[in-house]
C-alpha positions in Angstrom: 0.0 0.0 0.0 1.3 3.5 -0.9 2.6 5.4 2.2 0.5 8.5 1.4 -2.8 6.6 1.9 -4.6 6.6 5.2 -6.6 3.5 6.1 -9.4 3.3 8.6 -10.2 0.1 10.5 -14.0 0.3 10.0 -14.9 1.4 6.5 -18.1 0.0 5.0 -19.7 0.5 1.6 -22.8 -0.8 -0.1 -25.7 -0.2 -2.5 -29.2 0.3 -1.1 -32.6 0.3 -2.7 -35.6 2.1 -1.1 -39.1 1.5 -2.5 -41.4 4.5 -2.9 -42.4 6.0 0.5 -40.0 3.9 2.6 -37.3 5.1 5.0 -34.1 3.5 6.4 -33.3 4.0 10.0 -32.2 2.2 13.1 -34.6 2.2 16.0 -33.3 2.3 19.6 -29.7 1.6 18.6 -26.6 3.8 18.6 -26.3 5.5 15.2 -22.5 5.1 14.6 -19.3 5.4 16.5 -18.3 8.9 17.6 -16.6 10.7 14.8 -18.1 8.6 12.0 -18.7 10.1 8.6 -21.0 8.8 5.8 -21.3 9.7 2.1 -24.4 8.8 0.1 -24.5 9.1 -3.7 -27.9 8.9 -5.4 -27.7 6.7 -8.5 -31.5 6.5 -9.2 -34.6 8.5 -8.1 -34.7 10.9 -5.2 -33.5 10.6 -1.6 -34.1 12.7 1.5 -31.5 12.7 4.3 -32.8 13.9 7.7 -29.7 14.5 9.8 -30.0 16.1 13.3 -33.5 17.1 12.5 -32.7 18.9 9.2 -34.0 17.5 5.9 -31.8 17.6 2.8 -33.4 16.6 -0.6 -31.1 14.9 -3.1 -31.8 14.1 -6.7 -30.2 11.5 -9.0 -26.5 12.4 -9.3 -26.3 14.3 -6.0 -24.0 13.3 -3.2 -23.8 14.3 0.5 -21.3 13.7 3.3 -22.4 14.1 6.9 -21.6 13.3 10.5 -23.3 9.9 10.9 -22.9 9.8 14.6 -25.8 12.3 14.7 -29.4 11.0 14.6 -30.3 10.5 11.0 -32.3 8.5 8.5 -32.7 8.2 4.7 -36.1 8.1 3.0 -37.5 8.0 -0.5 -39.9 10.9 -1.0 -40.2 10.3 -4.8 -42.1 8.1 -7.1 -40.6 4.8 -7.9 -37.5 3.2 -6.4 -34.5 5.2 -5.1 -31.0 3.7 -5.3 -27.9 5.0 -3.6 -24.3 4.0 -2.8 -23.3 4.6 0.8 -19.8 4.7 2.3 -19.3 4.9 6.0 -16.0 5.4 7.8 -15.9 5.1 11.6 -13.8 7.2 13.9 -13.0 10.2 11.7 -12.7 13.6 13.3 -15.2 16.2 12.3 -13.9 18.9 9.9 
């Protein structure tokens, strides 16, 4: 591995699909480890991120990075399926 790259012990990535009107959230569980950051890239449809009580609407092709140790959920406010790629890295410091 090149010396100029930084690695993090807990990095996860995945593709998610949300049917029309559904939302993705954890109930009664810790969100993520303190200092965690998450990036979501919308590849199809529309997505709404609600983070720390503030809603952010995203269209196809949009991306967002946020502090994922704050209360948050993702939902599909549009018609049809929404699809997005999510990458979460634990333990990063906030910028």
